[in-house]
C-alpha angles and dihedrals in degrees: 000000000000089000092047117074107196133174115218124173111163138160116246122271089253094077117136116236095259089054091062088086088066092050091049091051090047094051092049091053091044089056089057093050093045091051091066111111116248094255087065096050091118088067093060099076094056089046091053090052090049091049092052090053090060095052135068106233095169109140092002133114113234118200120193132179120240094281087070098044093113130132092234092055093048088051092049092053092050091047086058089051093246132128127238140210109190125190118232118212137157093289083077094048100173096045092043091052092048094050091044090053093044096050090039091073111095091205092060093047090052091049091052090050091050089051091056095247095121131095132182133189131178122201136172118220131164090348093306125113110221121194117194120194127185130196126182130179138181091207099116100135092103093057107101096205097046093117091055094062112074113238095352106175109154150012125221142188132200117198117194118193119187122193112194127207091256090060097253117137130207127188132195129184123201125190131206142186117209146180088216116110110235109292110141095196093054093044091051093050092049095049094041091051090049095053094044086063090043088055091055091053090048089054091049089053096046097043101034102019089234093169090059091058110092100181105166100194106091097213092049092048090051094048092049091050091052091048091051092050090050091050090047091053089053093051092050094054100034117106111210094177098261131098125233096012117160120237089242090055090048089054090053092049091049090049091054098045112010093157090067092063102028093103092052092049095047096042 
């Protein structure tokens, strides 16, 4: 993901059905922001703030990737009476180092567990065993800049450990600042929902090289994004007669012999 610079701003998974309209509008606007070429990255933050002004975030949880972890954006969300969960990466080097050191202490992790602010889930997918662990704490007194972040109430960490069939193990830690008061279930839902959307954008980049497309016209960029998502949904559901085939491999097979699967796609 370090080579992939996404913008994600999504309502939490707890949205009611009528709120899905807001999420759809949000994702359309996010596609426009994400389509900006890398040399115009500095324009994304103002566009995120502009986007938030057009939406009602009252009573909602807004999650944004590290590009949106800015004091002005946190303030804008709180002004709209919403809550935020903001990812902290190395583009905020001091904060990232402080959170990494804080959550790196076993004593602190044990204290959070004892306080009931810890959650663990184990799932099996595509032959891998993935363990997700969540910690959340309201201990923010030590953070020197706490008064500069509107409504800051907690810090959180998500550790994802993946064990592959060959026995190899990979681990990733993600850190967050949030206006949510400690509630580990709500924090886990918000971060899990965020990264499920992040996963979709990663697939769009790997399969369709979306990040390499620098279409400048906003309407064209939005239409191309919708077309890619439609194509991705087809790849996910299409059975080409082989097990454990990647979406990228499916795309290659379809490109070589589309007529073999045309009836299935159009059914």
